[in-house]
Structures are given as C-alpha cells and as structure tokens.
N, C-alpha and C positions, 0 to 999 in steps of 0.2 A: 248189153243194156248198160247203161251208165248210172251209176248210183250217185245221188247228191249227198254231199256231206251236211250233216245237220249242224245247226248253229249251237255254240255253247249255252245260250239262253235257253233254247228248247231242251237241251239235256239237263239243265239244272231244274227246270219246271218238272221234268219227268221224274227226276230224282226225288224232289220234294213230294210230288204225288205218291211216289212209291213208299217214301217213309211214312207218310200219314196213313196209307192203306195198311202198312204193317202194325200200326198201333203203338208206335214208339211215343212216348211222353217225356216231356222235359221235367226238370226237377220242380219247377214252380207251377206246373200245369195241374188243374184240379183232377181228381179221379173220376169225377162224373160231371160232364158238360151237358146240361139239359138243352134240348133243341130250342132254338130262338122263336120258332114259329108257333109255339104252344100258347094257347090262350090261358086266361085266368082259371076257367074250370078245368081244363086239361092239365094245367100245372099242379092243382090240388089233387086231382085224381092220380097223377103220377107220384106225388108225395105220399099220398095214402097207400099206394100199391107198393112203394119201396119200404115204407115203415111197417106195414102190415096192420095199420089201424084203419077204422071205418072212415069213409069220406065225410060223413056228417060231423065227426069229431074235428077234423081239419077245418071244415067250413066254419064252425063255432069258434075256432081259435083265430081265424084270420079275418073272415068277413065282418065288417062293421067296426074294426079295431083301428085305433090310431097309432101310427108309428112315430115315436119320439126319437128324433136324432140326437138330442142331447142326453147326457148321462143323467139318470135320475138322482135326486139328492140322497146322501147316505142315511138310511133309516136305522141301521144296526147301532150306531154310536148313540143315537138319541134314545133308543129303547133300552139299551144297557144302562145308561145313566140316568134314566127316568126324567128326561128333559124334553119339553115340547119341541116339535119340529119347527126350525126357523124357516120363515119366508124370505127366500133370497132376493125378492123383488123390492122388499122394503128397504129403504136406505136411511140409515141413522144420520141426522145432520151433524156434521163435524164443525166444532168451534176451535179456532186456533188459540183464543184467548179464554183462560179460565182464571177468575180472580175479580178484583175490583178495579175500576179505572182510576186515572190520576185525580180526576175532579172528586170522586167520591172519597178518595184518600185524604185529599186537602180538607174536605168538610169534616171529616172524622178526626182531623188533627194528627194524623200519623206522620207527617213531615215536620211537625214542630217539636223542637228540642227546648225545653223551658230551662232546665237546670243540669249542669255537667260538673263534677268536682273538678276544681281548679288544678288539683295535683295531676289528674290524668291529662288535662291539657298542657301542663308543663312537659310531660313525657312526649306528647305529641310535638311540642316545639322543639325539643332535642332532636327528634328525628328530622324535623324539617331543616334544622341547621346543618346536619350531616348532608342532606340533599342540596342545600344551597351551595355548600362549599365545593361539591363536585361540579355544580353547574357554573357557578360564578367564579370560583377560584379565588385569585387575588387580582381584580381588575386594575389596570394602570391608568385608565382615562375614564372620565365620567360619561363620555358617549358610548364607549363600549359596555360599561356597567349599565347604563340605562337601557340599552337594547336587550340586555340579558334579563333584566329585571321585568321588562314589559311582556316577556314570553315565559317568566317563572310562574310555577304554581304556588300560589300564596296560602294555600290551606295548611295551617300549622304554624304560620308566621306570626310575630308579635308586632302589633300595629297600634297607632294612636291616631285619633281622629283630631286633626288640627283645624280644620275649618269645614263648616256645614251650613245649609240654609236652615236646618232645624237646630236650635240653640241646645236642646238636650243631648245632641250627639257629641257636641264639642267637649273634648277632654276624656272621652272614653278610650281606655287602654285595655287591650285583651288580645287573645289568641284567636285567629280565624279557624273555626271549626268546619265551615262549609261555605263555599263560594258558588254563587249562581250568576246568571248573566247580569242581573240587576242589583245584586247586593252581597253582603257578608253576614254570616251568622257569627258573631264574636262573644266569646265568653270572658267576663271580667274576673277580678280577684275575689268577688263575692259569690262565684259560681253561677251567675245569672247569664242567661243567653239574651243578646240583644241582635235584631236584624237592623243593619245600617244600609241605606241605599247608596249606590256608588254615584249616581248622577249628580248629587248635590253635596258631595263631601270630597275632602282632600285628606289623605292618610300619609302618616310618616312611617317609614320602615328603616330601622337601624340594623346594619350589617357591618361587623368589624369597626373600621374607622369611617365607614360611609353612612350617610343619612339621605335617604330617597324620599322625595315627596311625590306621591302618587295621586294624580287627579282621576277620580272615579269615572269621568266621562271618557277618559282615553282607554280604559280597560273594560268598557261595557260589553264584554263577551264571556263566554264560558271558558273555564281553563284549558279544555281540549282544543278549542278553536284558537285560543291565543298562542298555544304551544306549536300549532301546526302552520299557521300563516302569519305573515308579517302584518302588523298594524298599520292602518294608514295614518299619515300625520293630520292632526285636526288643529285648526286655527284658534279654537275657542278654549278657554280655561274653566 
C-alpha cells in the first residue's frame, strides 16, 4: 500500500487542536470562558450557580439596570469636604476681560493728569537727554538729524509752542509727559498740565547747538509707529 504524505498545514491544524484539547492556556487567556451560545437567562443562571447565590438576587441586580460606560463623578471628596456635588454639564461663562473699558475710564477721568510737580518733570527730562545722546549722537548734517528726530520718542523732551491756530497755545514752554497720536500732555513751570494738539501747532526742540522746528502734522502718529516705520513726506505745513 502507498501512504500519502500529509501536508504541513494539516499537521499544524492537528497540533493546534491537540493543544486546545489538552487545556493549555496562554498567559492572557481568562480562566473561565463562558459559552457564546448562552442566552440572557442562561448566563444569569450560570453566574448564580458559580457564585452560590440565588437566581432572584442576580436578576434583581442586572435586570432593569442601566450600564453607565463613563466613570461616575467622585463623591468621596465632596462628602469629606461637605461641598455640594458639582454638575459637570453646566458651563461657567468665561470672560477674557475683567475690568472697565477705555470709554468708561475716560468718562471717569482716569487718563487725565491735571498737576505734576515740575521738579519730577525735570528728572524725566534728564533721562530723555541721556536717551537722545545715544540715538542722535553728534549729527553732522541737518538732513541726518531731522530723520533721527522724526523717529525720536519725544516723551520727556523740553519743547516750546512757536505757532498754533489756538492763540493760548503760543509761548507755552514745558516738558512732554505723554504723547498720543493727536497731541502732547505738557507740564509747564507752574506744574500745570496742558493738552496741545499736534495738527495745528509748530514746536521747537533744542538739542545741543541744534534747534529743530517740528510741525505737528508731520508727526501725527503714536511714538511706537514713528519709531518702527519711516514717515511719508507731506507737502503741507
């Protein structure tokens, strides 16, 4: 008789069946595998039999109950601290701004500076002179100096109003405390603070041997924007 050689796949399947019949289990295989063909009632009966408890107790535990897949909220912390349980579905509105607006601050007068001691302003002017020496240095030509002055921060400089559409502005000499896009807050020798518009005024700035006449229309910008970008030439004075 001629015996046929069995294929390797058939031998492997036989070895697998033999291993399963022996009852060998892997490391991650559960100790008890319930049959998949069991119904709901049969599985309850099987659990009651394995635990040694009556079937009615298991039915009361399982039947009619809702299975929550999410973790329940922690109750132990709230009970220990005597705090009411927080409802996690309620969202507290988050506001990025906490305080008052600029319009409200202006109406309350928070941006107004009425009196400043002139001695304090002189100290501010000495700091500005140190800053101007570092930026301007010793300019050789008026063109180079005028470009640097146009980009200079004028807060702390001593200026004089030479010309203005408002007659009360002319002749005002003082130190600039604050510069905005449209004007200067200047404190004079009597410690009074005045707001002078740029658009209708011409200012004189003295630095060493130089005297610069600054037209307010040409510097109608904030100090930060003037220092970053080059000002465009304007044909009117």
